PyMOL Python script that loads the backbone (N, CA, C, O; Angstrom):
from pymol import cmd

cmd.read_pdbstr("""\
ATOM      1  N   MET A   1       0.770  -1.418   0.135  1.00  0.00           N
ATOM      2  CA  MET A   1       0.159  -0.098   0.229  1.00  0.00           C
ATOM      3  C   MET A   1       1.041   1.323  -0.081  1.00  0.00           C
ATOM      4  O   MET A   1       2.259   1.270   0.092  1.00  0.00           O
ATOM      5  N   ILE A   2       0.485   2.462  -0.493  1.00  0.00           N
ATOM      6  CA  ILE A   2       1.320   3.034  -0.988  1.00  0.00           C
ATOM      7  C   ILE A   2       1.669   4.648   0.607  1.00  0.00           C
ATOM      8  O   ILE A   2       2.342   5.678   0.573  1.00  0.00           O
ATOM      9  N   LEU A   3       0.861   4.062   1.625  1.00  0.00           N
ATOM     10  CA  LEU A   3       1.344   4.869   2.797  1.00  0.00           C
ATOM     11  C   LEU A   3       2.266   4.213   3.336  1.00  0.00           C
ATOM     12  O   LEU A   3       2.946   4.991   4.005  1.00  0.00           O
ATOM     13  N   ALA A   4       2.775   2.822   3.412  1.00  0.00           N
ATOM     14  CA  ALA A   4       3.642   2.066   3.810  1.00  0.00           C
ATOM     15  C   ALA A   4       4.864   2.931   3.711  1.00  0.00           C
ATOM     16  O   ALA A   4       4.713   3.654   2.726  1.00  0.00           O
ATOM     17  N   GLY A   5       5.921   3.153   4.257  1.00  0.00           N
ATOM     18  CA  GLY A   5       7.348   3.821   3.980  1.00  0.00           C
ATOM     19  C   GLY A   5       7.481   5.120   3.993  1.00  0.00           C
ATOM     20  O   GLY A   5       8.586   5.651   4.105  1.00  0.00           O
ATOM     21  N   ASN A   6       6.012   5.999   3.844  1.00  0.00           N
ATOM     22  CA  ASN A   6       6.203   7.228   3.584  1.00  0.00           C
ATOM     23  C   ASN A   6       5.907   8.335   4.889  1.00  0.00           C
ATOM     24  O   ASN A   6       5.720   7.879   6.017  1.00  0.00           O
ATOM     25  N   VAL A   7       5.882   9.806   4.637  1.00  0.00           N
ATOM     26  CA  VAL A   7       5.723  10.114   5.988  1.00  0.00           C
ATOM     27  C   VAL A   7       4.022  10.795   5.262  1.00  0.00           C
ATOM     28  O   VAL A   7       3.883  11.171   4.098  1.00  0.00           O
ATOM     29  N   ALA A   8       2.903  10.787   6.358  1.00  0.00           N
ATOM     30  CA  ALA A   8       1.972  11.075   6.068  1.00  0.00           C
ATOM     31  C   ALA A   8       0.884  12.254   7.189  1.00  0.00           C
ATOM     32  O   ALA A   8       1.309  12.058   8.327  1.00  0.00           O
ATOM     33  N   ARG A   9       0.298  12.794   7.221  1.00  0.00           N
ATOM     34  CA  ARG A   9      -0.585  14.094   7.499  1.00  0.00           C
ATOM     35  C   ARG A   9      -2.053  13.080   8.023  1.00  0.00           C
ATOM     36  O   ARG A   9      -2.909  13.019   7.141  1.00  0.00           O
ATOM     37  N   PHE A  10      -2.258  12.620   8.811  1.00  0.00           N
ATOM     38  CA  PHE A  10      -3.528  12.248   9.211  1.00  0.00           C
ATOM     39  C   PHE A  10      -4.799  12.792   9.866  1.00  0.00           C
ATOM     40  O   PHE A  10      -4.760  12.710  11.094  1.00  0.00           O
ATOM     41  N   ARG A  11      -6.219  13.473   9.223  1.00  0.00           N
ATOM     42  CA  ARG A  11      -7.132  14.107   9.846  1.00  0.00           C
ATOM     43  C   ARG A  11      -8.126  13.213  10.772  1.00  0.00           C
ATOM     44  O   ARG A  11      -9.086  12.533  10.408  1.00  0.00           O
ATOM     45  N   LEU A  12      -7.871  13.314  11.414  1.00  0.00           N
ATOM     46  CA  LEU A  12      -8.919  12.204  12.633  1.00  0.00           C
ATOM     47  C   LEU A  12     -10.051  12.341  12.189  1.00  0.00           C
ATOM     48  O   LEU A  12     -10.556  13.330  11.657  1.00  0.00           O
ATOM     49  N   SER A  13     -10.550  11.174  12.437  1.00  0.00           N
ATOM     50  CA  SER A  13     -12.141  11.068  12.211  1.00  0.00           C
ATOM     51  C   SER A  13     -12.962  11.687  13.617  1.00  0.00           C
ATOM     52  O   SER A  13     -12.176  12.269  14.366  1.00  0.00           O
ATOM     53  N   PRO A  14     -14.028  11.671  13.982  1.00  0.00           N
ATOM     54  CA  PRO A  14     -14.613  11.857  15.058  1.00  0.00           C
ATOM     55  C   PRO A  14     -14.780  10.436  16.034  1.00  0.00           C
ATOM     56  O   PRO A  14     -15.153  10.544  17.202  1.00  0.00           O
ATOM     57  N   GLU A  15     -14.548   9.456  15.584  1.00  0.00           N
ATOM     58  CA  GLU A  15     -14.324   8.098  16.686  1.00  0.00           C
ATOM     59  C   GLU A  15     -12.929   8.416  16.840  1.00  0.00           C
ATOM     60  O   GLU A  15     -12.546   8.202  17.991  1.00  0.00           O
ATOM     61  N   GLY A  16     -12.180   8.786  16.185  1.00  0.00           N
ATOM     62  CA  GLY A  16     -10.843   8.890  15.987  1.00  0.00           C
ATOM     63  C   GLY A  16     -10.338   9.840  17.602  1.00  0.00           C
ATOM     64  O   GLY A  16      -9.798   9.411  18.622  1.00  0.00           O
ATOM     65  N   LYS A  17     -10.793  11.214  17.239  1.00  0.00           N
ATOM     66  CA  LYS A  17     -11.013  12.343  18.053  1.00  0.00           C
ATOM     67  C   LYS A  17     -11.353  11.908  19.418  1.00  0.00           C
ATOM     68  O   LYS A  17     -10.995  12.598  20.373  1.00  0.00           O
ATOM     69  N   VAL A  18     -11.945  10.937  19.567  1.00  0.00           N
ATOM     70  CA  VAL A  18     -12.748   9.999  20.605  1.00  0.00           C
ATOM     71  C   VAL A  18     -11.632   9.793  21.660  1.00  0.00           C
ATOM     72  O   VAL A  18     -11.122  10.249  22.684  1.00  0.00           O
ATOM     73  N   ALA A  19     -11.577   8.464  20.414  1.00  0.00           N
ATOM     74  CA  ALA A  19     -10.387   7.446  21.166  1.00  0.00           C
ATOM     75  C   ALA A  19      -9.108   8.125  21.299  1.00  0.00           C
ATOM     76  O   ALA A  19      -8.452   7.513  22.142  1.00  0.00           O
ATOM     77  N   LEU A  20      -8.385   9.239  20.784  1.00  0.00           N
ATOM     78  CA  LEU A  20      -7.191   9.266  20.288  1.00  0.00           C
ATOM     79  C   LEU A  20      -7.343  10.432  22.066  1.00  0.00           C
ATOM     80  O   LEU A  20      -6.384  10.212  22.806  1.00  0.00           O
ATOM     81  N   LYS A  21      -8.014  11.119  22.442  1.00  0.00           N
ATOM     82  CA  LYS A  21      -8.282  12.283  23.154  1.00  0.00           C
ATOM     83  C   LYS A  21      -7.229  12.409  24.120  1.00  0.00           C
ATOM     84  O   LYS A  21      -7.180  11.564  25.014  1.00  0.00           O
ATOM     85  N   GLY A  22      -6.247  13.473  24.079  1.00  0.00           N
ATOM     86  CA  GLY A  22      -5.323  13.647  24.759  1.00  0.00           C
ATOM     87  C   GLY A  22      -4.223  13.471  24.668  1.00  0.00           C
ATOM     88  O   GLY A  22      -3.337  13.550  25.519  1.00  0.00           O
ATOM     89  N   LEU A  23      -4.179  13.133  23.275  1.00  0.00           N
ATOM     90  CA  LEU A  23      -2.544  12.171  22.773  1.00  0.00           C
ATOM     91  C   LEU A  23      -1.889  13.101  21.767  1.00  0.00           C
ATOM     92  O   LEU A  23      -0.708  13.402  21.593  1.00  0.00           O
ATOM     93  N   PHE A  24      -3.231  13.535  21.038  1.00  0.00           N
ATOM     94  CA  PHE A  24      -2.510  14.527  19.986  1.00  0.00           C
ATOM     95  C   PHE A  24      -3.141  16.494  19.893  1.00  0.00           C
ATOM     96  O   PHE A  24      -4.269  16.946  19.692  1.00  0.00           O
ATOM     97  N   PRO A  25      -2.181  16.998  20.075  1.00  0.00           N
ATOM     98  CA  PRO A  25      -2.596  18.173  20.675  1.00  0.00           C
ATOM     99  C   PRO A  25      -4.142  18.644  19.173  1.00  0.00           C
ATOM    100  O   PRO A  25      -5.278  19.091  19.015  1.00  0.00           O
ATOM    101  N   ARG A  26      -3.327  18.262  18.710  1.00  0.00           N
ATOM    102  CA  ARG A  26      -4.749  18.525  16.827  1.00  0.00           C
ATOM    103  C   ARG A  26      -5.659  17.610  16.286  1.00  0.00           C
ATOM    104  O   ARG A  26      -5.657  16.464  16.735  1.00  0.00           O
ATOM    105  N   GLU A  27      -6.402  17.910  15.435  1.00  0.00           N
ATOM    106  CA  GLU A  27      -6.894  16.948  14.789  1.00  0.00           C
ATOM    107  C   GLU A  27      -6.652  16.157  13.437  1.00  0.00           C
ATOM    108  O   GLU A  27      -7.333  15.454  12.690  1.00  0.00           O
ATOM    109  N   SER A  28      -5.285  16.640  13.496  1.00  0.00           N
ATOM    110  CA  SER A  28      -4.225  16.056  12.361  1.00  0.00           C
ATOM    111  C   SER A  28      -3.077  16.207  13.108  1.00  0.00           C
ATOM    112  O   SER A  28      -2.663  17.049  13.905  1.00  0.00           O
ATOM    113  N   LEU A  29      -2.459  14.636  12.407  1.00  0.00           N
ATOM    114  CA  LEU A  29      -1.015  14.772  13.004  1.00  0.00           C
ATOM    115  C   LEU A  29      -0.454  13.629  11.928  1.00  0.00           C
ATOM    116  O   LEU A  29      -0.876  12.635  11.338  1.00  0.00           O
ATOM    117  N   GLN A  30       0.926  14.513  12.070  1.00  0.00           N
ATOM    118  CA  GLN A  30       2.000  13.982  10.883  1.00  0.00           C
ATOM    119  C   GLN A  30       3.142  12.767  11.741  1.00  0.00           C
ATOM    120  O   GLN A  30       3.688  12.730  12.844  1.00  0.00           O
ATOM    121  N   ALA A  31       3.098  11.770  10.377  1.00  0.00           N
ATOM    122  CA  ALA A  31       3.699  10.357  11.424  1.00  0.00           C
ATOM    123  C   ALA A  31       4.512   9.612   9.927  1.00  0.00           C
ATOM    124  O   ALA A  31       4.051   9.814   8.804  1.00  0.00           O
ATOM    125  N   PHE A  32       5.259   9.097  10.073  1.00  0.00           N
ATOM    126  CA  PHE A  32       5.865   8.036   9.442  1.00  0.00           C
ATOM    127  C   PHE A  32       5.434   6.751   9.651  1.00  0.00           C
ATOM    128  O   PHE A  32       5.494   6.076  10.679  1.00  0.00           O
ATOM    129  N   VAL A  33       4.766   6.346   8.016  1.00  0.00           N
ATOM    130  CA  VAL A  33       3.911   5.229   8.236  1.00  0.00           C
ATOM    131  C   VAL A  33       4.993   3.800   8.234  1.00  0.00           C
ATOM    132  O   VAL A  33       5.021   3.258   7.129  1.00  0.00           O
ATOM    133  N   HIS A  34       5.720   3.245   9.122  1.00  0.00           N
ATOM    134  CA  HIS A  34       5.895   1.893   8.914  1.00  0.00           C
ATOM    135  C   HIS A  34       5.218   0.873   8.468  1.00  0.00           C
ATOM    136  O   HIS A  34       5.980  -0.018   8.092  1.00  0.00           O
ATOM    137  N   ALA A  35       4.148   0.628   8.353  1.00  0.00           N
ATOM    138  CA  ALA A  35       3.603  -0.719   7.962  1.00  0.00           C
ATOM    139  C   ALA A  35       2.271  -0.386   7.735  1.00  0.00           C
ATOM    140  O   ALA A  35       1.813   0.545   8.397  1.00  0.00           O
ATOM    141  N   VAL A  36       1.525  -0.983   6.898  1.00  0.00           N
ATOM    142  CA  VAL A  36      -0.500  -1.303   6.968  1.00  0.00           C
ATOM    143  C   VAL A  36      -0.466  -2.663   6.884  1.00  0.00           C
ATOM    144  O   VAL A  36       0.368  -3.407   6.370  1.00  0.00           O
ATOM    145  N   ASP A  37      -2.061  -3.016   7.785  1.00  0.00           N
ATOM    146  CA  ASP A  37      -2.155  -3.759   7.508  1.00  0.00           C
ATOM    147  C   ASP A  37      -3.689  -3.779   7.324  1.00  0.00           C
ATOM    148  O   ASP A  37      -4.252  -2.848   6.748  1.00  0.00           O
ATOM    149  N   GLU A  38      -4.314  -4.763   7.777  1.00  0.00           N
ATOM    150  CA  GLU A  38      -5.993  -4.790   7.972  1.00  0.00           C
ATOM    151  C   GLU A  38      -6.685  -4.280   8.979  1.00  0.00           C
ATOM    152  O   GLU A  38      -7.867  -3.937   8.999  1.00  0.00           O
ATOM    153  N   LEU A  39      -5.597  -4.238  10.111  1.00  0.00           N
ATOM    154  CA  LEU A  39      -5.836  -3.633  11.385  1.00  0.00           C
ATOM    155  C   LEU A  39      -6.461  -1.617  11.004  1.00  0.00           C
ATOM    156  O   LEU A  39      -7.375  -0.840  11.278  1.00  0.00           O
ATOM    157  N   GLY A  40      -5.196  -1.695  10.245  1.00  0.00           N
ATOM    158  CA  GLY A  40      -4.910   0.190  10.153  1.00  0.00           C
ATOM    159  C   GLY A  40      -3.419   0.426   9.783  1.00  0.00           C
ATOM    160  O   GLY A  40      -2.754  -0.516   9.352  1.00  0.00           O
ATOM    161  N   ALA A  41      -2.683   2.114  10.001  1.00  0.00           N
ATOM    162  CA  ALA A  41      -1.582   1.857   9.869  1.00  0.00           C
ATOM    163  C   ALA A  41      -0.378   2.027  11.137  1.00  0.00           C
ATOM    164  O   ALA A  41      -0.240   2.592  12.222  1.00  0.00           O
ATOM    165  N   TRP A  42       0.098   1.456  10.537  1.00  0.00           N
ATOM    166  CA  TRP A  42       1.219   1.414  11.747  1.00  0.00           C
ATOM    167  C   TRP A  42       2.432   2.382  11.784  1.00  0.00           C
ATOM    168  O   TRP A  42       3.317   2.256  10.939  1.00  0.00           O
ATOM    169  N   ILE A  43       2.509   3.459  12.850  1.00  0.00           N
ATOM    170  CA  ILE A  43       3.188   4.979  12.821  1.00  0.00           C
ATOM    171  C   ILE A  43       4.120   5.045  13.597  1.00  0.00           C
ATOM    172  O   ILE A  43       4.165   4.211  14.502  1.00  0.00           O
ATOM    173  N   VAL A  44       5.003   5.904  13.504  1.00  0.00           N
ATOM    174  CA  VAL A  44       5.774   5.427  14.204  1.00  0.00           C
ATOM    175  C   VAL A  44       5.580   7.558  15.393  1.00  0.00           C
ATOM    176  O   VAL A  44       5.842   8.733  15.136  1.00  0.00           O
ATOM    177  N   VAL A  45       5.035   6.825  16.496  1.00  0.00           N
ATOM    178  CA  VAL A  45       5.319   7.882  17.286  1.00  0.00           C
ATOM    179  C   VAL A  45       6.527   8.817  17.471  1.00  0.00           C
ATOM    180  O   VAL A  45       7.650   8.328  17.595  1.00  0.00           O
ATOM    181  N   GLY A  46       6.284  10.465  17.499  1.00  0.00           N
ATOM    182  CA  GLY A  46       7.373  10.740  17.871  1.00  0.00           C
ATOM    183  C   GLY A  46       7.604  12.098  16.285  1.00  0.00           C
ATOM    184  O   GLY A  46       6.646  12.652  15.747  1.00  0.00           O
ATOM    185  N   HIS A  47       8.723  12.262  15.980  1.00  0.00           N
ATOM    186  CA  HIS A  47       9.318  13.127  15.342  1.00  0.00           C
ATOM    187  C   HIS A  47       7.979  12.844  13.622  1.00  0.00           C
ATOM    188  O   HIS A  47       7.437  13.690  12.910  1.00  0.00           O
ATOM    189  N   GLY A  48       7.950  11.963  13.597  1.00  0.00           N
ATOM    190  CA  GLY A  48       7.187  11.419  11.876  1.00  0.00           C
ATOM    191  C   GLY A  48       7.987  11.616  10.899  1.00  0.00           C
ATOM    192  O   GLY A  48       7.663  12.151   9.838  1.00  0.00           O
ATOM    193  N   ARG A  49       9.059  11.211  11.176  1.00  0.00           N
ATOM    194  CA  ARG A  49       9.595  11.304   9.547  1.00  0.00           C
ATOM    195  C   ARG A  49      10.721  10.092   9.289  1.00  0.00           C
ATOM    196  O   ARG A  49      10.804   9.267  10.199  1.00  0.00           O
ATOM    197  N   GLU A  50      11.429   9.946   8.349  1.00  0.00           N
ATOM    198  CA  GLU A  50      11.712   8.947   7.723  1.00  0.00           C
ATOM    199  C   GLU A  50      12.597   8.444   8.751  1.00  0.00           C
ATOM    200  O   GLU A  50      12.836   9.260   9.641  1.00  0.00           O
ATOM    201  N   GLY A  51      13.375   6.826   8.901  1.00  0.00           N
ATOM    202  CA  GLY A  51      14.589   7.321   9.961  1.00  0.00           C
ATOM    203  C   GLY A  51      14.406   7.174  11.064  1.00  0.00           C
ATOM    204  O   GLY A  51      15.250   6.573  11.728  1.00  0.00           O
ATOM    205  N   SER A  52      12.675   7.910  11.936  1.00  0.00           N
ATOM    206  CA  SER A  52      12.545   8.009  12.852  1.00  0.00           C
ATOM    207  C   SER A  52      12.663   6.368  13.677  1.00  0.00           C
ATOM    208  O   SER A  52      12.479   5.248  13.202  1.00  0.00           O
ATOM    209  N   THR A  53      13.036   6.790  15.056  1.00  0.00           N
ATOM    210  CA  THR A  53      12.923   5.671  15.653  1.00  0.00           C
ATOM    211  C   THR A  53      12.016   5.872  17.152  1.00  0.00           C
ATOM    212  O   THR A  53      12.120   6.870  17.865  1.00  0.00           O
ATOM    213  N   GLY A  54      11.153   4.738  17.429  1.00  0.00           N
ATOM    214  CA  GLY A  54      10.440   4.870  18.590  1.00  0.00           C
ATOM    215  C   GLY A  54       9.074   3.889  18.458  1.00  0.00           C
ATOM    216  O   GLY A  54       8.769   3.082  17.580  1.00  0.00           O
ATOM    217  N   PRO A  55       8.408   4.276  19.645  1.00  0.00           N
ATOM    218  CA  PRO A  55       7.132   2.804  19.384  1.00  0.00           C
ATOM    219  C   PRO A  55       6.775   3.255  18.468  1.00  0.00           C
ATOM    220  O   PRO A  55       6.964   4.410  18.086  1.00  0.00           O
ATOM    221  N   LEU A  56       5.860   1.930  17.663  1.00  0.00           N
ATOM    222  CA  LEU A  56       5.115   1.972  17.106  1.00  0.00           C
ATOM    223  C   LEU A  56       3.536   1.893  17.862  1.00  0.00           C
ATOM    224  O   LEU A  56       3.298   1.322  18.926  1.00  0.00           O
ATOM    225  N   MET A  57       2.485   2.680  16.941  1.00  0.00           N
ATOM    226  CA  MET A  57       0.911   3.091  17.321  1.00  0.00           C
ATOM    227  C   MET A  57       0.267   2.865  15.941  1.00  0.00           C
ATOM    228  O   MET A  57       0.372   3.419  14.847  1.00  0.00           O
ATOM    229  N   LEU A  58      -0.522   1.714  16.483  1.00  0.00           N
ATOM    230  CA  LEU A  58      -1.672   1.322  16.117  1.00  0.00           C
ATOM    231  C   LEU A  58      -2.586   2.462  15.638  1.00  0.00           C
ATOM    232  O   LEU A  58      -3.340   3.027  16.431  1.00  0.00           O
ATOM    233  N   LEU A  59      -2.506   2.855  14.115  1.00  0.00           N
ATOM    234  CA  LEU A  59      -3.969   3.823  13.766  1.00  0.00           C
ATOM    235  C   LEU A  59      -5.071   3.479  13.009  1.00  0.00           C
ATOM    236  O   LEU A  59      -5.204   3.596  11.791  1.00  0.00           O
ATOM    237  N   LYS A  60      -5.821   3.063  13.788  1.00  0.00           N
ATOM    238  CA  LYS A  60      -6.931   1.915  13.426  1.00  0.00           C
ATOM    239  C   LYS A  60      -7.336   3.199  11.544  1.00  0.00           C
ATOM    240  O   LYS A  60      -7.071   4.342  11.169  1.00  0.00           O
ATOM    241  N   TRP A  61      -8.076   1.964  11.002  1.00  0.00           N
ATOM    242  CA  TRP A  61      -8.684   2.554  10.011  1.00  0.00           C
ATOM    243  C   TRP A  61      -9.703   3.282  10.211  1.00  0.00           C
ATOM    244  O   TRP A  61      -9.686   4.298   9.516  1.00  0.00           O
ATOM    245  N   ASP A  62     -10.594   3.178  10.884  1.00  0.00           N
ATOM    246  CA  ASP A  62     -11.259   4.144  11.831  1.00  0.00           C
ATOM    247  C   ASP A  62     -11.467   5.681  12.246  1.00  0.00           C
ATOM    248  O   ASP A  62     -12.413   6.467  12.293  1.00  0.00           O
ATOM    249  N   TYR A  63      -9.845   5.703  12.572  1.00  0.00           N
ATOM    250  CA  TYR A  63      -9.595   6.576  13.423  1.00  0.00           C
ATOM    251  C   TYR A  63      -9.098   7.576  12.771  1.00  0.00           C
ATOM    252  O   TYR A  63      -8.517   8.428  13.442  1.00  0.00           O
ATOM    253  N   PHE A  64      -9.199   7.786  11.047  1.00  0.00           N
ATOM    254  CA  PHE A  64      -8.516   8.824  10.579  1.00  0.00           C
ATOM    255  C   PHE A  64      -9.201   8.863   9.277  1.00  0.00           C
ATOM    256  O   PHE A  64      -9.602   7.917   8.599  1.00  0.00           O
ATOM    257  N   SER A  65      -9.249   9.868   9.097  1.00  0.00           N
ATOM    258  CA  SER A  65     -10.763  10.239   7.464  1.00  0.00           C
ATOM    259  C   SER A  65     -10.142  10.412   6.358  1.00  0.00           C
ATOM    260  O   SER A  65     -10.605  10.157   5.246  1.00  0.00           O
ATOM    261  N   THR A  66      -8.949  10.898   6.620  1.00  0.00           N
ATOM    262  CA  THR A  66      -7.962  11.335   5.426  1.00  0.00           C
ATOM    263  C   THR A  66      -6.519  11.096   5.940  1.00  0.00           C
ATOM    264  O   THR A  66      -6.101  11.245   7.088  1.00  0.00           O
ATOM    265  N   ALA A  67      -5.674  10.583   4.542  1.00  0.00           N
ATOM    266  CA  ALA A  67      -4.602  10.442   4.884  1.00  0.00           C
ATOM    267  C   ALA A  67      -3.671  11.616   3.731  1.00  0.00           C
ATOM    268  O   ALA A  67      -4.033  11.246   2.614  1.00  0.00           O
ATOM    269  N   VAL A  68      -3.010  12.409   3.609  1.00  0.00           N
ATOM    270  CA  VAL A  68      -2.631  13.008   2.985  1.00  0.00           C
ATOM    271  C   VAL A  68      -0.465  12.973   3.006  1.00  0.00           C
ATOM    272  O   VAL A  68       0.236  13.241   3.982  1.00  0.00           O
ATOM    273  N   LEU A  69       0.009  12.569   1.633  1.00  0.00           N
ATOM    274  CA  LEU A  69       0.923  12.463   1.569  1.00  0.00           C
ATOM    275  C   LEU A  69       1.689  13.216  -0.040  1.00  0.00           C
ATOM    276  O   LEU A  69       1.060  13.683  -0.989  1.00  0.00           O
ATOM    277  N   GLU A  70       2.829  13.135   0.080  1.00  0.00           N
ATOM    278  CA  GLU A  70       3.655  13.354  -1.076  1.00  0.00           C
ATOM    279  C   GLU A  70       4.020  12.247  -1.722  1.00  0.00           C
ATOM    280  O   GLU A  70       4.042  11.062  -1.389  1.00  0.00           O
ATOM    281  N   VAL A  71       4.323  12.861  -2.770  1.00  0.00           N
ATOM    282  CA  VAL A  71       4.648  11.339  -3.708  1.00  0.00           C
ATOM    283  C   VAL A  71       4.976  12.084  -5.317  1.00  0.00           C
ATOM    284  O   VAL A  71       4.367  13.021  -5.833  1.00  0.00           O
ATOM    285  N   ASP A  72       6.320  11.189  -5.948  1.00  0.00           N
ATOM    286  CA  ASP A  72       6.790  11.949  -7.081  1.00  0.00           C
ATOM    287  C   ASP A  72       6.295  11.458  -8.443  1.00  0.00           C
ATOM    288  O   ASP A  72       6.747  10.505  -9.077  1.00  0.00           O
ATOM    289  N   VAL A  73       5.562  12.049  -8.691  1.00  0.00           N
ATOM    290  CA  VAL A  73       5.063  11.765 -10.004  1.00  0.00           C
ATOM    291  C   VAL A  73       5.743  11.300 -11.440  1.00  0.00           C
ATOM    292  O   VAL A  73       5.530  12.091 -12.358  1.00  0.00           O
ATOM    293  N   GLU A  74       6.149  10.695 -11.609  1.00  0.00           N
ATOM    294  CA  GLU A  74       7.117  10.587 -12.934  1.00  0.00           C
ATOM    295  C   GLU A  74       6.233  10.444 -14.320  1.00  0.00           C
ATOM    296  O   GLU A  74       5.555   9.437 -14.521  1.00  0.00           O
ATOM    297  N   PRO A  75       6.294  11.470 -15.199  1.00  0.00           N
ATOM    298  CA  PRO A  75       5.960  12.058 -16.327  1.00  0.00           C
ATOM    299  C   PRO A  75       5.582  10.738 -16.894  1.00  0.00           C
ATOM    300  O   PRO A  75       6.203   9.695 -16.691  1.00  0.00           O
ATOM    301  N   ALA A  76       4.382  10.883 -17.708  1.00  0.00           N
ATOM    302  CA  ALA A  76       4.089   9.724 -18.463  1.00  0.00           C
ATOM    303  C   ALA A  76       5.237   9.621 -19.998  1.00  0.00           C
ATOM    304  O   ALA A  76       5.759  10.576 -20.573  1.00  0.00           O
ATOM    305  N   PRO A  77       5.364   8.111 -20.350  1.00  0.00           N
ATOM    306  CA  PRO A  77       6.540   8.011 -21.078  1.00  0.00           C
ATOM    307  C   PRO A  77       5.622   8.338 -22.270  1.00  0.00           C
ATOM    308  O   PRO A  77       4.487   7.910 -22.477  1.00  0.00           O
ATOM    309  N   GLU A  78       6.656   9.535 -23.311  1.00  0.00           N
ATOM    310  CA  GLU A  78       6.410   9.858 -24.339  1.00  0.00           C
ATOM    311  C   GLU A  78       6.062   8.606 -25.666  1.00  0.00           C
ATOM    312  O   GLU A  78       6.778   7.690 -26.069  1.00  0.00           O
ATOM    313  N   ARG A  79       4.831   8.985 -26.047  1.00  0.00           N
ATOM    314  CA  ARG A  79       4.389   8.490 -26.926  1.00  0.00           C
ATOM    315  C   ARG A  79       4.629   8.455 -28.743  1.00  0.00           C
ATOM    316  O   ARG A  79       4.563   9.493 -29.402  1.00  0.00           O
ATOM    317  N   ILE A  80       4.885   7.204 -29.319  1.00  0.00           N
ATOM    318  CA  ILE A  80       5.112   7.360 -30.674  1.00  0.00           C
ATOM    319  C   ILE A  80       3.756   7.352 -31.472  1.00  0.00           C
ATOM    320  O   ILE A  80       2.970   6.436 -31.229  1.00  0.00           O
ATOM    321  N   PRO A  81       3.457   8.205 -32.309  1.00  0.00           N
ATOM    322  CA  PRO A  81       2.227   8.056 -32.855  1.00  0.00           C
ATOM    323  C   PRO A  81       2.065   6.871 -34.118  1.00  0.00           C
ATOM    324  O   PRO A  81       2.922   6.647 -34.973  1.00  0.00           O
ATOM    325  N   VAL A  82       1.079   6.362 -34.025  1.00  0.00           N
ATOM    326  CA  VAL A  82       0.818   5.091 -34.348  1.00  0.00           C
ATOM    327  C   VAL A  82       0.469   5.306 -36.007  1.00  0.00           C
ATOM    328  O   VAL A  82      -0.280   6.267 -36.184  1.00  0.00           O
ATOM    329  N   GLY A  83       0.818   4.689 -37.085  1.00  0.00           N
ATOM    330  CA  GLY A  83       0.494   5.056 -38.104  1.00  0.00           C
ATOM    331  C   GLY A  83       2.084   5.031 -39.162  1.00  0.00           C
ATOM    332  O   GLY A  83       3.193   4.946 -38.635  1.00  0.00           O
ATOM    333  N   PHE A  84       1.921   5.104 -40.376  1.00  0.00           N
ATOM    334  CA  PHE A  84       2.652   4.801 -41.502  1.00  0.00           C
ATOM    335  C   PHE A  84       3.500   5.980 -41.355  1.00  0.00           C
ATOM    336  O   PHE A  84       2.974   7.076 -41.159  1.00  0.00           O
ATOM    337  N   ARG A  85       5.229   5.804 -41.461  1.00  0.00           N
ATOM    338  CA  ARG A  85       6.232   7.148 -41.835  1.00  0.00           C
ATOM    339  C   ARG A  85       6.885   6.607 -43.316  1.00  0.00           C
ATOM    340  O   ARG A  85       7.006   5.647 -44.077  1.00  0.00           O
ATOM    341  N   PRO A  86       7.229   8.164 -43.055  1.00  0.00           N
ATOM    342  CA  PRO A  86       7.700   8.112 -44.631  1.00  0.00           C
ATOM    343  C   PRO A  86       8.768   8.010 -44.685  1.00  0.00           C
ATOM    344  O   PRO A  86       9.328   7.952 -45.779  1.00  0.00           O
TER     345      PRO A  86
END
""", "prot")
cmd.dss("prot")
cmd.show_as("cartoon", "prot")
cmd.util.cbc("prot")
cmd.orient("prot")
């Protein structure tokens, strides 16, 4: 899954705000995603960047409504037109 191995900003869902009350000062958090599975995203608690060390925390799928991350999009390869050439 694209989240794993990337830094993402998560916006907490209403359920997540209740369950994680007091853990995060805002309604969103930024963290490095170590892995994902059927339960949710395993994030590194702490600095929230690649290479960080610290305890992993399970952020259940129901606990966030949106995840935003930056990706490098490669340009599409140039296509050669179909047809005969002189």
